[in-house]
N, C-alpha and C positions, 0 to 999 in steps of 0.2 A: 504494500500500500504506500502510495506517495502522499506524505503529509504536507509537503511544500510544493504544490503544483505550479511553480513558476516555469516559464519557458526554458530558462537555463537549467533548472533541475530536471525537467523532462528530457532535455538533450543529454544531460549527464547520465540519466538512466539508460537511454538508448546506447550511448557510448559504452557503458559498462556491459550491457547485454551483448553488444557486438564483440567486445574484447574478451569477455569471459565465456560466452556460449558459442559464438560463431567462429571467431578467429582460430581457436584451438583445433577445429575440425577441418579447416581449409588448408589443403596441401598444395594447391596450384599456386605457383609463385606470382602469376599475374593477378589472381584473385586476392592474394595476400597484399599485394601492392595496392589494389583497389580498396581493400579494407583500410589500409593505412591512410590513403587519401581521404576516404570518407571520414575517418576519425579526425583527421586534421581539419577538415571542413566543419565538422560538428563542433570541434573545440573552438574554432573562431566564431561560430554562430552563438555559442554559449557566452563568450565574452561580450559579443555585441548585444545579446539579449539582456545581459546584466547592466550594461552601461550606455548603450548607444543613444537613447533618448536624452539622458542627462548630459552626455557629452555634446550633443547637437544644440540643446537649449543653452548650455553654458557658453559654448563657443559662439553661437549666434549673438548672444548678449554682449560678449566681449568684442566681437567684430563690429557690432553697431556702435558701441562706445568708441572704438578705434576710428570708425568712419566719422563720428561727430568731432572727435579730436583733430582729425586730419582737416576737416572742413573749417574748424576754428583757426587752424594755422595756415591752411592753404585754400581759401575760399574759391579759388579758380579751378579746383579739382572737380569739374562737373560730372565726370564719370563716377566718382566716389559718391557725389551727392545723389545721382540717379539710383545707384545701387542701394544706398542707404534708404532712400525714400521707398523703394520697392520692398526692401526687407521689413521696414517699420510699418508698412501698410498691412502686413500679415497679422493674423490672429495670434497673439502671444499667449493666450490663456489655454488654447487647445493643446492637449498632450497626445492627440491621436497621431499615430506615426506619420501618415501622409502630410499632415499639417506641419509637424515639426520638421520633417525632411524638406518640405517646400521652403520654409523660412531659412533653414540651414543652407540650402542651395542658393537662395537669394543673398544671404549674408556672406556666402563664399565669394560672390561677385564683388562685395566690398573689398575683400582681401586682394583679389586679383586686380581690381581697379586701383587700389591703394599702392600696390607694388608697381604698377605701370605708370601711375600719374603723380606719385609723390617724389619730389627731388631726392636724389641719392644722398645729398648732404643735409637732408631734413633730420632734426632730432627724433622725429617719429619713425624713421627708417628702422631703427633697432626693434621697435615694437612690432612693426610689420613682419620683420624676419623672425621674431620670437613667436608670432602667431602661426607662421608656417612650421616652425619647430614643434610647437604645441600640437598641431594637427598631425605631424609625422609621428609624434610620440603615441598618439591614440592609434594610429594605423599599425605601429609596431606592437602595441598592446593587443590588438585584434589578431594580427597575422602571426605574431611570435617570431622567433628566430627562423631564418631561412634554413630549410632542410630538404634534401632530396628524398622524397618518399620512396621506399622500396630499395634504397641503396644501403649497403652495409660497409 
């Protein structure tokens, strides 16, 4: 019986079943490799299920603030202004995945526009680069260390 029926927990149960019940009886090397790939994909999905909405909401808020700060320092950055207006026009209260993902996508355009349209000597440049590093950190948290599945 699963007493914590979160998406991540359900994925963990499937991984455990595959690892303990299916993998030991699979002898074909190609199927073993397929099981390893499936396990890796499931592990990344579990991480995403645990954190993805929070990460997107938090990052969207940070990127909107970054956009406002860039516009205060560089009012001529019209692409940043347009991206910020689009992101801020979205419903911030909804935590439905599609709504959060839409706002995150629009907030990502703030980051892209900021990188393209903020002068390289701007004091805000370090924050822009830090936002990219922050995003890369989440991607690494999801994907994990690179490994060749099925290779020993």
